N, C-alpha and C positions, 0 to 999 in steps of 0.2 A: 340033771341032764336036760330036762324039758321044762319049758316055761309056758304057762297059760297066758296068752295075750288077748284072747277074746273068748267069749262063752263058747265052749265046745271046740276050741282051736288051740293046738299046741305046736310049738316050734322048738328045735334044739336050742340049747343055751347059747352056743356060739353064734347062731344066726340072730338070736334076740339081742346079744351084746353088740354085734356088728350093726344091726338095725338102729339101736339106740344111739350108737356113735355117729352113724350117718345122719340120722334125723337131727341130732344136736349140731352137726357140722353145717347143715344147710341153713342159709340165712333166709328165712321165710318172709313173705310179703304180707303185712298185716293190714294194709290200707284197704278198707272196704270200698271206699269211693273209687280207687283206681281199678279194683276188680270189677265193679259194676260198670264203669265206663268202657273197659276193655271188652266185657261181655256185650255191651250195647254195640260197639264197633263190629264185632263178629256177626251179631244178628242182623245188623244193617247190611253187611256184605252178603249174607245168605239171602235176605229178602231182595236185595238188588239183583242178584243172580236169578232168583225166581221171576222177577218182573221182566228182565231182559230176555230170558230163555223160555218163559211161559211154562215153568215147572212148578212143583209143589214141595220142594226140598224143605222149606221153612216150617211146614206143618209138623214135621217130626224132629228136624234138626234144632229148631229154636227151643222147644221145651226141654229136650235132652241137654242142650248146652246150658240152660239155666239150672237144671237139676245137677249137672256135673260141676258147674262152678260153685254152687252152694255146698255140695259134698266135698269138693276140693278145699274150700276155705275151712270147713269144719275139721278136716283131716290134714291140715297143712303142716302140722308138727309131727305127724306120724310118717314112718318110712313107707308103708303101703306096698310092701314087696309083692304080695300076691296080686294086688290090683295092677301094678306095673307089668307083671308077667301076662295078666289077662289083656291089658291094653296092647302089649306087643303082639300077642297072638292075633287079636282082632284087627290090628293094623296090617298084619301080613295077609289076613283073609281079604281085607279091603283092597290091598295091592293086587292080589290075585284076581279079584273080580274086575279091577281096573284093566288089567292086561287082557282079561277075557272079553271085555267090552271093546277094547281097542282092536282086537283081532276080528271080532264079530261085526263091528261097525267101521267101515272103511271111510266114512264121511268125516265131517268136522269133529275134531277131538277136543275142542275147547270145553264143551259142556261135560264131557266124560271126565276131564281133568278137574273141572269145578266140583263135580260130584265126589271125586276122590278127596279133594281138599276139605269139603264139608264133613265127610265121614271121619277124616283124620282129626279135624278140629273138635268134633263131638267127643271122640275118644280122648283127645288131649285135654279137654276141659275137666276130666276126672282126676288129673294129676298136674296141678299148677301151684306148687307151694312157693316158688321163687318169682322174683320180678322178671328174671330172664324168661321163665315160662310164659308169663303174660306178654312179654315182647314177641314171642313166637306167635301167639294168638293175634296180636296186632298186625303182624306181617301177613298172616293168613287172611285176615279181614281185608287188607289192602289188595292182596292178590285176587280175592273174590270180587272186589269192586272193579279191578282192572279187567277181569274176565267179563263181568257184566257190561262194562263199557264197550268192549269189542263185540259183544253179542247184541247190544241194544240197537234198535233201529228207529226208536221214537224218543221224544222228550220225557217219557214216563220215567226214565232213569235219572233225570236231572234232580228231582226232589231228594232221591236217595243219596246222590252225590253231595248235595248241600247239607243233608242231615249228617252224613259221615264226617264232613268237615266241621260241623258244629260240635260234634262229640269229640273229634280228634283234638281240638284245641285244649279243652280242660284235661283230656287224657295226658297230653304231653306235659302239662303243668304238674299234675299229680305224679307222673313218672319222674320228672326232674326233682321234685321235692323228695321223692323216695330215694333217689340216688344220693342226694345230699344228706339224707338221714333226718330230715325235718319232720317231726311228728305232730307239732302243734297245729290246731285247726287254722284254715285260711281265714275264716270269718271270726271276728271277735275284736278285742281291744288291742289297738296298735300303740304300744307304749312309746315308740320312737316319734310318732307323729301326734300322739295324744288325741286319738279319735277312734271311733268305732268303724271297723270295716265290715259292711254288711253285703249280702248278696245283691241287693238293689243298687248299692253304690258301685259295685264292680261291673254292672251290666254295660254302662257306656264304653268302658275300656274294652270289654269283650266284643261288643258289636263293632267298635272301631277297628279292632284287629281282624275280625271276621270279614268286614267289608273291604279292608285293605288287601287281604289275601285273595279275596274274590276278584277284585279289580285287576290285581297283578296277574292272576291266573288267566282271566279272560283276555288280557292284553297279550300274554305269551301265546295263548291259543290262536288269537287272530294273526299275530305276526309270524308264527312258526311256518316255515315253508313246507309245502307238501309235494314230494317228488314222486313221479311215477315209479321210479326204481325202488322206493321204500315200501315194498309190498311183501307181506308174509307169503311164503310159498306153501301155505296150508289153505286149501280152497274150500269154502263152505259148500256143502251139498246135502240134500235130504237123504233120508234112509232109503235103502234099496226098494224099488217097486217091481214086483213080478209082472211080466207081460205074458198073457195067454194068447195062443193062436199064432198064426204066421203074419208078422208085420211086414207089409210091403212098402209103406210110406206113401202110397198113392192117395189115400183118402184124407180129406181135411174136414173137420167138423167145426162149424162156426154157427152159433145161434144168432149171428148178426143179419141173417136173411129171413124174410117173412114170406110165407107161402101166399100165393095169389088168393085173394078172397078173404084173407084173415085181416079184417079191418081193425081188430084190437091191437095189433102190433105185437102179439106174443111171439116169443123166440121159438125157433124151430131149427132142427139140424139143417146145415147148409149142404145138402147133396146136390149133385149136378142136375137132378130132375126138378128142382125147384123152379117154378116159372119166373120168379123174381130175378133169377140169375141170367135169364135169357133176354134181358133188356126191357122187360115189361115194367110199367109204372108200379110203384109201391112205396112203402115207408121203411125207413131204417129202424133197426132195433134201438130201444132207448138206452141200452147198456153196452152193446157190443159193436165194434167197428165193422162196417159192412164189407170192407176190402180184404179181410183176412180169409181168403178162400181161393180155390183154384180158378174161380170165375168172379169177376167184380162187375156188378151192375151199377153204373153211374146214373141210372134213371130213377133212383130212389130219392125221396125227399124226407126232410125231418131233421131232428137233431137229437143227440144223446144227452142224457142227464149225467153230469160229472160224477165220477166215482174213482177212487184210488184203486188201481189195478196191480201195481207192483212198486217195489223200492229197488233202486239200483245203487250199488257202491262201485264207483269208478273214479280213478284219478283224473280222467279226462272227460269233459262233457262231450257227448256224442249223440248220433242218431241211432236209436235202438232198432236196427233193421229186422224186418220180419219175413217178407217175401217180395218177389218181383214177378212182373208179367211181361210176356214178349209179343202176344198177338192182340191187336186192337179189333174189337167186334162191331164198332159203330156206336155203341151205347155203353161201352165198358171194355173190360180186358179179360183175358184168360191165359192160362199157362198151357201152351200148345203141346209140350212134351211132358205132361204130367205122369205119363206111364213110365218114363225113363228116370226113375228115382233110385239112387244108390243107398243101400243099407249098410251100416258099419256097426260091428259088434265090438264090445270092450272085453277086456280080460275079467274073469270072475273075481280077481284079487284086487281090482282097482276100479275106481269110477272114471278114470281118464279114458277119453276116446280121441284118437288122432283123426283129424279131418283133412280131406284133400284140399290143397292150396292152389290157387290159380297161378299160372306162369306169368309173372309180371315183373318188370324192372322197376327201379326207383327205390328211394329210401322208405323204410317202414319203421314203425315203432310198436313194440309189444305193449298191449293194453289189457289189463285184467279187469273183468267186470263180474260182479256177483249180483244175481237177480233173486229177489224174494217175491213170489206171486201172492197177491192179497185178494184176488177175485178170480173166478174161473175164467180161463182164456182158452182159445183153440189150441190144438196140438202143434202149433207153430212156435218155434223157439226164438225169441228176440235175441239179437247179438249185434255187436258192432261189425263193420265190414271186414271181410277176410278172416273169419274164425279159423284157427289152426288146431285148437284143443278145446274140448268141452268136458266138464266134470258133471255128469248127469246121473240121476238115480236109476234110470232104466238101463237094461243091458244092451240096448240097441238104439241107434239114432239113424235118421235118414237125411240125405242131402239131395236136393233136386238140381235140375240143370241150371237154375238161376243162383246157385250157391246159397240157398235158404235151408234152414234146419227144420226137421219135423220129428216130433216125438211119437211113440206108439200110444200115448195116453194124453188126454187134455191136461193143460197146466192148471192144477187145482190150487185152491187157497192153502198157503203154507209151504208150497214147494219152493225149494232153493236149489240153485245150480250156479256154476261158475263157467265163464267162457274166457279164453285167451285169444285175442285177435292180433294179427299183424296188420295194423291199420296203415295204409300208404300215406305218405306225405304229399300234399298237393302243391306241386311246383309248377306255377303258371308258365314259366319260361319253357320247361321241358315239355309240358303238355301242349304248348303252342307249336312245338316243333315235331310233334308226333307223326304228322303226315296223315295220309288217307289210304294207306295200304292195308285194308282190312282183310282178315282171314275169311275164307269161304263160309265157314260156319256162322260167323258174325253177320256177314252180309245176307245170308239166307233167312235168318230169323229176326233180325233187328232193323230191317229196312222196309218192312211190310207196311203199306198204306192202302186202304181200300181204293179200288179203281174209280169209284164214283166221286171221290173227293180229291184224288191225288193231284190232278193238274191244278185244281182251284187252290188248294193249300200251298202247293209249290210256288205258284205265281204270287200269292199274297206274301209268302215268306221272302221271296227274292225282292219284292218291292220294299219290304221293311229293311232288309240288308242294304239295298241300293240307296235308300234314303239316308241311311247312316253314313255311307261313304260320301254321298253328295254333300251332306252337311259338314263333313270334316275336310273337304277339299281346301287346300291352302292354309289350313290351320294346324295340321299335324301329319306326320309321315305314317301314323298308325293306320292299319287297315284291318279288314275282317277276313283275311285270307285263311286263317287257321280255324279249325273246327272249335277249338276252345273259345276263341273270341266270339265266334258266331253264337255259340250256346250261351255265353255270358250275356251278350247283347240282347238276344231274343228273350231270355228270362227277365232281364231288366225292362225290356219293352212291354212285355205282358203285364208286369207289375204296375207300370205307370200309365198304361193306356186302356186297360180293361178293368172292370170293377166286379166286386162280389155283390150280388143283389141284397138289398136291405129287407125285402119281403119275398116270399115264394112266388108271388104273381109275376115278378120280373123275369123269372126263368122257370116256367112251368114244366111239367113232364113232357118228354119228347114224344112226338107222334111215331107211329110204326115205321114210317118211311124217312124219318129225320135222323141226321147224323149229329152226334154231340159236338165234334170239332167244327163242323160247318155252321151249326147254330151258334156256337160260341163266338166265332170270328166274324160272321156276316149278319147274323140276325139279332142277337141279344147284346153283343159287344161286352160279353162278360159271362160269368158263371160262378158256380160254387168252388170252394178252395181246391178240391181235387181235380176239378175240370181244368184249371190252369196248367197243372202238371201233364194231364193228358194232351192238351193242345200243344204245349212245348215239345213233348215227345214226338208228336206227329209232324210238327213243323220241321224239326231237325231231320226226321226220316225223309221228308219230302225233298230235302236238298242233299241227300246222300250221306247223312251223319247217323251212324247206328245209335239207337237210344231205346230205353225200356222204362217202364213205370215201376217204381219201387215203393212199397208201403211199410210203415213202421211207426215208431213212437218218437216224438220230440224228447229232448233230454228230461223235461219236467221241471219241477220247482226244487232248487237245491236248498237243503237244510244245512246251514253252516255248523250247527251244533252236533248233528249226527253224522255229517259227511255223506248223506244219502240224497239221491234224486227221487223225489216223490212223483211218480208217473200216474196220470189219470187216463181214463178211456178217451177223453176228449183231446188228449195229446196225439192221438193217432191221425196220420194223414199220409198222403202220397206225394212223391216228387219224381223228378226225372234223373235217370242215370245215363251218362254218355260214355261210349267206349272210345278209348284212345289206344292206338296200336302200341304194343309192348308195355303199356302202363296200366291197362285195365279200365275199370269202370269208376267214374267219379260223378257225384250228384250235384244237381243244380235245382234251386228252389224258386219257382216263379210266382209263388203265392204271395199276394200283397200282405204287408206287415210281417213277413218272414224274412230272415236274413237270406241274401242271395246265395251264399255258400253256407251249407249246414255246418254246425260246430263239429270240429274234429281235432286232431292232434296239433294243428297249428295254433289253437287257442291254449295258451299256457294257463295251467291251474295251480301253479306253485304257491301263489299267495291267494288262493280262492276265497278263503274266509275274509281276508282283509278287503278283497275286491267287492264281496257282497256287502260288507259294512259300508264301504265307500259309496256304493250305489244308493244305499239308504240315505246317507248324508247328502249326496249330490242332489237328491230329489227336493231338498229344501232350499237349495241355492239358486240364484239367478243363472240363466243359461250361459251368459258370457263367462261368468266366474267358474261355473262347473266345467265348461268346455276347456278353459285354460288349465284348470287343475287336472282335468282328465288327461290332457296331453302330457303334462308334466309328470304326473304319477305313472301314467302308462309307460313313458320312456324309462323312468327309474326302475319300475318293477320288471319291465321287459329285460332290461340290462341285468338286473340281479338274477332273474330266473335263468337267463342264458348262461350267466357265469356259474351259477350253482350246478346246472345240468352238465355243463362242460367239465367242471372240476370233478364231480362225482363219476363222470363217465371215464375219467382217467384210471380209476381203480378197477375197471372192467377190461383193461387192455394188457393184462399180463403183468409180469414182474417189473418191467421197465416203466409201465404206466403207474404202478403203485409207487415206485421210487420217485417218479416225477411228481406225483401228487403229494407225497410226503415232503419233498423239497419245497414245493410251492406253498404248502401249508405252513412249514416252519419259517420260510422267508416272510410270508404274510404276517404270521404271529409276531416275528421280530419287528417288522415295520410298524405294526399296530402298537407294540410295546414302546417303540421309540416315539411315536406320535403321542402316546399317552404320557410319557415322561415329559415331553415338551409342554403338553397342555397342563399337566400337573404343576410344572415349574412356573408356567405363566400365571396360573391361578394363585399359587403361593406368593409370587412376587406382587401380584395385584392386591392380595389381602394384606401383605406386609406394608405396602405403601399407604394403606388407609389407616394404619395404626399410628399412635403417637411415637415419636422417634425412639424413646427409651424402650417402649414395649416392642417395637419392631426389632431393635438390636437384640433384646433378650430372646425373642422367638428365633431370630436368625442363629444365635449362638446355640440354642437347644437343638435346632434342626441339624446344624453342622456337627455337633458332638454326637447326636444320634446316628448320623450317617457313618461315623467312625466307630460305632459299636457301643456307645454308652448312652442309653436312652433314659430319660427322666420318667419315673413312675408318676402317674396322675395324682397319687396320694401324697407325694413329697412336696414340701415347701421349697422355695428357692434356696434358702440357707441350708436345709437338710441335703438337698441335691449337691450343693457345693461341698458340704462336709464329706459326703460319701465319695465324691470324685477324688478326694485327696488320697484315697487308698487304691484307686484304679487307673489314674491318669498320670501322664508325665508332669514334671514340675511347671513347665511353661504353660501347659494347658490348664493346670490347677489354678495358676495365678490369674489367668484371664477369666475363667469361670467364676472364681471367687469375687473378683472386682465387679464383673457385670451383674452377678446375682445380688451383691451387697448394694450396688448403685440402684438396681431395680427395686429392691425392697425399700430403700430410703426414699426413692421417688414416689413409689406407689402408696406407701403407708405413712411416710413422714413428710411428704411434700417438698423434699430437697431437690434442687436442680442438679442433675449429673453433668460431669464433664464429658459430653458426648464425643467431642473430637478426639480426646485422649483414648477413650474406650474403643472407638472405631479403629483408631490407628493400631492399638495393641491387638485387636481381633483380626485385622487384616494381615498384620505381620505374622500372627500365629498360623493363619491359613496358608500364607505363602511359604512359611518354613515347613509346614507339614507336606505341601505339594512336592517340595524338593526331595523328600524322602520317599 
């Protein structure tokens, strides 16, 4: 009744009989090489996840996977019923732990999913008797590599990707051999070619295949379009941060200010009592931007040491806005309504916080940005203009009167959050017609100019604008009547007529009774980069155009391999925002060597990787050539980008939009197929014309018969093909096939000249007769 199957273990006879039948029915995989390669793929996937997510899964998962794979190979012919039950139970436990982490961690679930896959793979490695089981492990390895690719923010992931590809190629070869039942070794004596096949002799072919796949993959990566709409609605965010005390959002802590008398330049908290904030001379901090505070002292001198502060993932290159100032102090700026800050709390079940949106007309585009902080920053949250949602780890966030975001804690190294912004489209025509009917609140706070310089700055500004009009008389109907054109021209004028000092002596510290704008315009004829933005803001205010100073980060350096913008502390700067009735605030950049209009949604990033590659190539070409090609490629890619965006936008317009999109896609596919058929026919005709007449006729006959359903097998000789046709074709067709095949063999191998005219006549008659039916 019972059978002893292991020492100290007994099972009923019927279970033992069933187990033996099951074990014998399973086709086990005996290839050690295939098993080792599959194990290597899985371990590479686990290590790649560790590198991308900065975890330590591989310290326990890799050794257990190796032990499980060895045990599974040794027990591959056994039924292992008890082990299967144990694996099933542990898998359920892992699944329960997974759901527990999902409910406990409301942030990014990709890493939690990767941990579950690793646990399941480790358990699965103890039961892999069949080739199908090894296939499951390969799939898990690929999924882990994909998760690592989405988590990775540096090129540290690239070596693991190359290693995975290097292992995957021989894995596929051994898997294919296993499917065909080939058991003989790959290396050894090849009797068909009478030579020895060694590992060294196979390396050139392997590296050729590896390089070819790599080149094709990089080409597809560069050419693949990147659409803003192709974004996963699963937003990365750090784990929850508990906030103690009552957060009001009024305080800003920035180490970028130095207390008076601290000659060493050491960082200190930027409270409002710091004398450096009150316009007194001082030095900037070497690592933190001095402008991220409720007060901005532009009488500081010095420079920062470059340091990476964050990485940003965004489909659109943009200005990562931090905060804005409304009151000019003579030597800097301050936020006059710093006490009027609105705090917004989120639900305890979600990291999502809805933010108040400004009332503005015009077209907008939803842009998703994910920020990963790499160095300690102030409690000011960078985001593109007009944020509407933020996924942040703290339970509360603050919004000031300038629509800037503040956190209850400083942004520390490793913090991740996501912002969704409704970025307005910059339409020059509409903004030019916005008029000057400004709301009372706008006029009250954004037209302030100190009385001491008001008249002097206004006179100088009007002179500049008048000179523009005078120079344009008789040449164009264009004028500077609109606020938009005035802002644009003044920004360009400052770029071209004022300069940044090459050494500090050209623009020393301001005296106690000196004004920054006055010194810039009339004394030094220039200033430091942020001074340009301050001057433009005050010039616009002096002629009745509301403006404010906004500070933030430039887009940074785009990495085409990771898709991230690498932002440094030296990317921080200030520029001018101008208010247009009904449309809101739009930025202008007067700083020399900066684009006049900061990057935004108008700049298409659909083919961003290809654009970055082209910029690298263009750097090596002569200017006329690169300029011509830039215009050509720019027009082509702009057309393609607009076409792609328009097409995929159809699928967001309801049922009829989807039907319209499918009809267009089907019609386009049919048109492409027709063009392909024409091109294919042209290539075939060209190739046939280059052949000898008899060879050309023979190939035409084969193609025509193949189009009617009777294709010649590559292994058949012409005479064998003619013989087989006698059982499958009509008599008239058989006769023509037989005559052409016989004449072809006689011509090719016997040197006999065929009667081409007679053969062509018979072949053409056959085709005409067939068409009638």
